[in-house]
N, C-alpha and C positions, 0 to 999 in steps of 0.2 A: 450362461454358466449355470449348471444345475446344482453344483455343490455349494452349500452354504458355508460361509466363513466360520460362523459360530452356531452351535446347536446345544441347547440346554446349558448355556452359559460357558461352554468350553469350546476351544478351537476344534474344528472338524478337519484339521489338516495334520500332517505328521512330518517328521524329519526336519530338514532345514527350515521349511516354511513355518512349522510349529515353533521352532526355536526363535525365529525372527519375530513372529507374532507375540510370543511370550515376553520378549525383551522390550517391546514397545510400551511406553508409558506416557501419560499426559504431563508428567512432571517437567520433562525437558522443554517441550514446546511452550508450556505455561511460563516457565522461567524466562524464555525469550520475550513473550508477550509482556510480562511485568517489567523486564529490563527496558524494552522499547517504549513502553507507555509514557515515560517522561521525556522522550526525545522527539524532536521535530526533525525528521529525516529528510529534509529538503536537499536536493542535489547540490553538492559543492560546499556543504556546511560541515562544521566540526562534528555535529550530531550524526551526520551521514557517515563520516569517517570512523567515528566511535562505534557505530552499529556494524559496519563492515569488519572492523577489527574484532569486535565481540564474536561475530559469527565465525570468522576464520580461526579464532582461538578455540571455539567450541569444536569445530571440525578437527583441528589439530589434536585436541584432547581425546577425541574418539578414534583417532588414527585414520581419518578419511582424507584420501588424496584429493587435492583441489588446486585450482589455479585462479588467481584473482586478476581480472582484467580492469584496467583503469583507462577507459577511452576518453578522449577529449571531446566533450559534447557542448553544444551551444543550446541551452535550454532557457525557456522563458517561464517563470513561475509567478504569475500575477498574484498580488496579495489582496485584491478586493476592488470593488467598483460600486458606484451608485448612480442612479438617475433621479434627477429632481427637475420638476417643471417650474416655470415662472409662477404658477399659482400655488406652489407648495406641495404638489403631489410627489410622493417618493415611491419608487418601486420596492417591493419586498425582496425580490431576488434579481440579480444581474449576473449574466455570464460574462466573465472577463475574457478578453481576447489576447491570446499569446502573441508575443513579439510586437506588442503595441507600446508606445512610449508612455511615460508617466506624465501626468498633468491633467488639465481640464480641457474639455472639448465642448463646444456649443453648436447647436444646430436644431433643425426642426425634428420634432418627435412625431413619427407617423405610426399609427396603430394599424396593423393588418390582421383582420379577423380570418381565422382558418377554422373551418368546421371540422370537428373531430369525427373520425370514422369509427 
């Protein structure tokens, strides 16, 4: 695309394109960021439902047609993990495994070295 969207600080488009560009503001998306900042939008929680309701209310206020889907999903959201050896070593990071049970597991810890390319 050879045409630049903005030249000399002004839109280089006209008509409906210019109207749309001129009506865009950072205020609305920033309001959403601020609203969601205090919510933990994990699937199936009250905060997730509150977030969805907020967005659908905003779409309604702008007159945007939309449809909300509420599928039945089976998700696993691990909340954390740790590895500690018998000699007291602890890992700094651990990747949790989805669909694993809660609890403690014991076993041999095997380190596999992989050369970086």
